[in-house]
C-alpha positions in Angstrom: -12.3 2.6 -23.4 -12.6 2.5 -19.6 -11.4 -1.1 -19.3 -8.6 -0.5 -21.9 -7.3 2.5 -20.0 -7.1 0.6 -16.7 -5.6 -2.5 -18.3 -2.9 -0.5 -20.1 -2.1 1.3 -16.9 -1.6 -1.9 -15.0 0.5 -3.5 -17.7 2.7 -0.5 -18.2 3.2 0.0 -14.4 4.1 -3.7 -14.0 6.6 -3.4 -16.9 8.2 -0.3 -15.3 8.5 -1.9 -11.9 10.0 -5.1 -13.4 12.7 -3.2 -15.3 13.6 -0.8 -12.5 13.8 -3.7 -9.9 16.1 -5.7 -12.2 18.2 -2.6 -12.8 18.6 -1.8 -9.1 19.6 -5.4 -8.3 22.3 -5.3 -11.0 23.7 -1.9 -10.2 26.2 -1.6 -7.3 25.8 1.5 -5.0 28.0 4.4 -5.8 30.2 6.4 -3.5 27.9 9.4 -3.4 25.0 7.2 -2.2 26.9 6.2 1.0 27.8 9.7 2.1 25.5 10.7 5.0 25.9 14.5 4.7 25.2 14.3 1.0 22.1 12.2 1.5 20.8 14.7 4.1 21.4 17.5 1.7 19.7 15.6 -1.1 16.7 15.0 1.1 16.4 18.7 2.0 16.3 19.4 -1.7 14.0 16.6 -2.8 11.3 17.2 -0.2 10.7 20.7 -1.6 11.3 20.0 -5.2 9.1 16.9 -5.4 6.2 18.8 -3.7 6.5 21.4 -6.5 6.6 18.8 -9.2 3.6 16.9 -7.7 1.6 20.1 -7.6 2.5 20.8 -11.3 1.6 17.3 -12.5 -1.7 17.2 -10.5 -3.2 19.9 -12.8 -2.2 18.3 -16.1 -4.9 15.7 -16.7 -7.9 18.0 -16.4 -6.8 21.4 -17.9 -8.5 21.0 -21.2 -11.5 19.3 -19.6 -12.0 22.3 -17.2 -12.1 24.8 -20.1 -14.5 22.5 -21.9 -16.6 22.2 -18.7 -16.9 26.0 -18.8 -18.4 25.7 -22.3 -15.6 27.4 -24.2 -15.2 26.5 -27.9 -12.1 24.6 -29.1 -10.7 27.8 -30.7 -11.0 29.7 -27.4 -9.3 26.8 -25.5 -6.5 26.9 -28.1 -6.0 30.6 -27.4 -5.7 29.8 -23.7 -3.0 27.2 -24.4 -1.2 29.6 -26.7 -1.2 32.3 -24.0 0.4 29.7 -21.6 3.0 28.8 -24.2 3.8 32.5 -25.0 4.2 33.4 -21.3 6.4 30.3 -20.8 8.8 31.3 -23.6 8.7 35.0 -22.6 9.4 34.4 -18.9 11.8 31.5 -19.8 14.1 33.9 -21.6 14.6 36.1 -18.5 14.0 33.5 -15.7 17.7 32.8 -15.1 18.5 36.5 -14.8 15.5 37.1 -12.5 16.3 34.1 -10.3 20.0 35.3 -9.9 18.9 38.8 -9.1 16.0 38.0 -6.8 17.7 35.0 -5.0 17.0 31.3 -5.6 15.1 30.7 -2.4 12.9 33.8 -2.9 12.3 32.6 -6.4 11.1 29.2 -5.2 8.7 30.9 -2.7 7.6 33.2 -5.5 6.8 30.1 -7.6 4.6 28.7 -4.9 2.7 32.1 -4.7 2.2 32.6 -8.4 1.2 29.0 -9.1 -1.3 29.1 -6.2 -2.8 32.2 -7.8 -2.9 30.4 -11.1 -4.8 27.6 -9.6 -7.3 30.0 -7.9 -8.1 31.6 -11.3 -9.5 28.2 -12.4 -12.5 28.8 -10.1 -13.6 31.7 -12.4 -15.5 31.2 -15.7 -14.4 34.6 -16.9 -12.2 34.2 -20.0 -9.9 37.2 -19.1 -9.3 35.8 -15.6 -8.4 32.4 -17.2 -6.0 34.2 -19.6 -4.3 35.9 -16.6 -4.1 32.4 -15.0 -2.3 31.0 -18.0 0.2 33.9 -17.9 0.8 33.2 -14.2 1.2 29.5 -15.1 3.9 30.4 -17.7 5.8 32.4 -15.1 5.5 29.6 -12.6 6.7 27.0 -15.1 9.7 29.1 -15.9 10.6 29.4 -12.2 10.0 25.7 -11.6 12.6 24.8 -14.2 15.2 27.4 -13.3 15.1 28.4 -9.6 15.1 25.0 -7.9 18.0 23.5 -9.9 20.0 26.7 -9.7 19.6 26.7 -5.9 20.7 23.1 -5.6 23.8 23.5 -7.9 25.0 26.5 -6.0 24.5 24.9 -2.6 26.1 21.6 -3.7 29.3 23.3 -5.0 29.7 26.5 -3.1 28.3 25.9 0.4 28.7 22.1 0.9 31.8 21.6 -1.4 30.6 18.2 -2.6 32.2 16.9 -5.8 30.6 18.3 -9.0 30.5 14.8 -10.4 27.7 14.0 -7.9 25.3 16.6 -9.4 24.2 14.4 -12.4 23.3 11.6 -9.9 21.0 13.9 -8.0 19.1 15.0 -11.1 19.0 11.5 -12.6 17.3 10.3 -9.5 15.0 13.4 -9.6 14.1 12.6 -13.2 13.1 9.1 -12.3 11.0 10.2 -9.3 9.5 12.9 -11.4 8.0 10.2 -13.7 6.7 8.3 -10.6 5.1 11.5 -9.2 3.4 12.1 -12.6 1.9 8.6 -12.5 0.7 9.0 -9.0 -0.6 12.5 -9.7 -2.8 11.2 -12.6 -4.4 8.7 -10.3 -4.9 11.3 -7.6 -6.4 13.8 -10.1 -8.9 11.1 -11.2 -9.8 10.4 -7.6 -10.4 14.0 -6.5 -12.2 14.9 -9.8 -14.6 12.0 -9.4 -15.1 11.8 -5.6 -14.8 15.3 -4.2 -17.8 16.6 -6.1 -16.2 19.7 -7.5 -15.6 18.2 -11.0 -12.6 19.2 -13.2 -11.6 22.1 -10.9 -10.9 19.8 -8.0 -7.3 18.8 -9.0 -6.3 22.5 -9.2 -7.7 23.2 -5.7 -5.9 20.1 -4.4 -2.6 21.4 -5.8 -2.8 24.6 -3.7 -1.9 22.9 -0.3 1.1 21.2 -2.0 2.3 24.6 -3.3 1.8 26.3 0.1 3.9 23.5 1.7 6.6 23.9 -1.0 6.9 27.6 -0.2 6.8 27.1 3.5 9.5 24.4 3.5 11.8 26.4 1.2 11.4 29.4 3.4 12.1 27.4 6.6 14.8 24.9 5.5 16.8 26.5 2.7 19.4 29.2 2.8 19.5 32.0 0.3 22.0 32.2 -2.5 22.6 34.5 -5.4 24.9 34.6 -8.5 26.2 37.1 -11.0 25.6 35.8 -14.5 26.7 37.5 -17.6 24.3 39.9 -19.2 21.2 38.4 -20.9 22.1 40.2 -24.2 25.6 38.7 -24.1 24.3 35.2 -23.3 21.9 35.3 -26.3 24.5 36.8 -28.6 27.0 34.0 -27.7 24.3 31.4 -28.1 23.3 32.7 -31.6 26.9 32.7 -32.7 27.3 29.1 -31.6 24.1 28.1 -33.3 25.0 29.7 -36.6 28.6 28.6 -36.7 28.2 24.9 -35.9 26.0 22.8 -38.2 25.6 20.2 -35.5 24.1 22.7 -33.1 21.8 24.0 -35.8 20.5 20.5 -36.7 20.1 19.6 -33.0 18.0 22.8 -32.6 15.9 22.0 -35.6 15.2 18.5 -34.3 14.2 19.9 -30.9 11.9 22.6 -32.3 10.1 20.2 -34.7 9.8 17.3 -32.2 8.8 19.2 -29.1 6.3 21.5 -30.9 4.5 18.4 -32.1 4.5 17.1 -28.4 2.9 20.4 -27.3 0.2 20.0 -29.9 -0.3 16.4 -28.7 -0.8 17.7 -25.2 -3.6 19.9 -26.5 -5.3 17.2 -28.6 -5.3 14.0 -26.5 -8.2 15.1 -24.3 -10.7 16.0 -27.1 -9.8 12.8 -28.9 -10.4 10.4 -26.0 -12.8 12.2 -23.6 -15.9 11.8 -25.8 -15.5 8.0 -25.6 -15.7 7.9 -21.8 -12.0 7.8 -21.1 -10.9 8.3 -17.4 -8.6 11.2 -18.0 -6.5 10.8 -14.8 -5.8 7.1 -15.5 -5.1 7.9 -19.2 -2.6 10.5 -18.1 -1.0 8.1 -15.6 -0.7 5.6 -18.4 1.0 8.2 -20.6 3.5 8.9 -17.8 4.1 5.2 -17.2 4.8 4.7 -20.9 7.3 7.6 -20.7 8.9 6.1 -17.7 9.1 2.8 -19.5 10.9 4.6 -22.4 13.4 6.1 -20.0 14.1 2.7 -18.4 14.6 1.2 -21.9 17.0 4.1 -22.7 19.1 3.3 -19.6 19.2 -0.4 -20.4 20.0 0.2 -24.1 22.9 2.6 -23.3 24.3 0.3 -20.6 27.6 -1.6 -20.9 25.7 -4.7 -21.8 24.1 -3.3 -25.0 26.3 -0.3 -25.9 23.7 1.5 -28.0 24.4 5.2 -28.8 22.0 8.0 -27.8 21.9 9.0 -31.5 20.5 5.7 -32.4 17.8 6.0 -29.8 17.0 9.5 -30.9 16.4 8.2 -34.4 14.2 5.4 -33.0 12.1 7.9 -31.0 11.5 10.1 -34.0 10.5 7.0 -36.1 8.1 5.9 -33.5 6.4 9.3 -33.4 6.2 9.4 -37.2 4.5 6.0 -37.2 2.1 7.0 -34.3 1.0 10.2 -36.0 0.2 8.2 -39.2 -1.9 5.9 -37.0 -3.7 8.9 -35.5 -4.4 10.3 -39.0 -6.5 7.2 -39.7 -7.9 6.5 -36.2 -9.4 10.0 -36.0 -11.1 9.9 -39.4 -14.5 11.6 -39.1 -17.3 8.9 -38.6 -14.7 6.1 -38.3 -13.0 7.1 -35.0 -11.1 4.3 -33.2 -10.4 5.5 -29.6 -8.4 2.4 -28.7 -6.1 2.8 -31.7 -5.7 6.5 -30.9 -4.9 5.6 -27.2 -2.2 3.1 -28.4 -0.7 5.7 -30.7 -0.6 8.2 -27.8 1.1 5.6 -25.6 3.7 5.1 -28.3 4.4 8.8 -28.5 5.0 8.9 -24.8 7.2 5.9 -25.0 9.2 7.8 -27.7 9.4 10.8 -25.3 11.0 8.6 -22.7 13.7 7.7 -25.3 14.0 11.2 -26.8 14.6 13.4 -23.8 17.6 11.6 -22.3 19.0 11.2 -25.8 18.6 14.9 -26.5 20.1 15.8 -23.2 23.2 13.7 -23.9 23.7 15.2 -27.4 23.3 18.7 -26.1 26.1 18.2 -23.6 28.2 16.6 -26.4 27.6 19.2 -29.1 27.1 22.5 -27.3 29.9 24.1 -25.3 29.0 24.4 -21.6 29.6 28.2 -21.6 27.1 28.7 -24.4 24.4 26.2 -23.4 22.1 28.7 -21.7 22.1 31.1 -24.7 21.7 28.3 -27.3 18.8 26.7 -25.3 17.1 30.1 -25.3 17.2 30.2 -29.1 16.0 26.6 -29.3 12.9 27.5 -27.4 11.8 30.4 -29.6 11.0 28.3 -32.8 9.7 25.5 -30.7 7.0 27.6 -29.1 6.3 29.5 -32.2 5.6 26.3 -34.1 3.4 25.0 -31.4 1.5 28.3 -31.3 1.1 28.3 -35.0 -0.1 24.8 -34.9 -2.8 25.6 -32.4 -4.0 28.9 -34.0 -3.6 28.3 -37.7 -3.4 24.7 -38.5 -6.4 23.5 -36.5 -9.4 23.6 -38.7 -12.5 25.4 -37.4 -14.5 22.3 -38.4 -14.2 20.0 -35.4 -15.0 16.9 -37.5 -12.0 17.2 -39.8 -9.7 19.6 -37.8 -8.1 17.0 -35.6 -7.4 14.6 -38.4 -5.9 17.5 -40.4 -3.7 18.5 -37.5 -2.3 15.0 -37.1 -1.6 14.9 -40.9 0.4 18.1 -40.7 2.2 16.9 -37.5 3.2 13.7 -39.5 4.8 15.9 -42.2 6.6 18.0 -39.5 8.0 14.8 -37.9 9.2 13.6 -41.3 11.2 16.8 -41.5 12.5 16.1 -38.0 13.6 12.6 -39.3 15.5 14.2 -42.2 17.2 16.5 -39.7 18.1 13.4 -37.6 19.7 11.8 -40.7 21.6 15.0 -41.3 22.9 15.1 -37.7 23.8 11.4 -37.9 25.9 12.2 -41.0 27.7 15.2 -39.4 28.5 13.3 -36.2 29.9 10.4 -38.1 32.3 12.5 -40.1 
């Protein structure tokens, strides 16, 4: 398993580099890329945002392992994950309003403080303290995915008066480097966990200086901005009306809820499936992120002028790949006949599918959902998504460790077949 993990990591990384280098040579520089003022502004944003993302990714490979290291049972670990999911959805619903009221810069500084406290709670073996840490992690995640982007968009349009068409270029580049940071973070987590001598808690402690630097740079380099958004109740009411009145939006939300809830369960299960076989968790995680990056690169190539594939086709392909991978996992995790290499390959295919899925879904949301209702609709999308993930962790996972994982993958396979049916329905509606 050790050799397989490193070999897969090298092959995937080389494939990503080859695709990205060929794409960069073929793509002419855009007008936005040659504007010195815009580049300086982008750099001011990236140096803070990328530090925050790096600190977030650094913790991902060893979260389950840490709880296992503290001798918690799988059911107890599942409750910790559920607490994190519940706090993410709870704070996610009010994050935009909180950020607009408090101020975007202050919210980014608050993120660095709450996430640092979350990391410090990992030093404790007290279950209640760890639950508090998961709640703080949910708040931090909500701030990470709302405050930073909101600050950038306001500064881009209101203060610097750059063309609004340049905003997608900034976030497209950020998405690419986010994958790169995730790959590097996995390697770094493996290094500190193995070499520092603190075990699985080491990556969480290593994230604290990055978070402190994030807050310090935001405090020193960024200006404050606020915004007055419409009331939260009106946002949700408008989103619900849009969701119920447009079948395309309802089908899109169904696909997102089913697909991403399965991905949350995968995030919980990959460590207990591979760790008993001596897998280097940091390298495994980096391989996952490299596979996702490869999927994103393939998406850009497939939708380019050369191939003209539609995002709807790639969304269908992503769901099919996940269905196939989950069927593989149902057999490769059979009690007494486990095949960690086959499970690892299936996990890599799931991550490759995620690289195709997320840009496809982002495109379809922009196409189907009116811009004024997107915030409200996305709030409603998140509710069933997290509920399904929580139910999967709490109810569907068998108390018998020998059969529970296999049963979970079987049920996830059925869930993804339902997602595939929803994709077929959306395909039909969009073609009419």
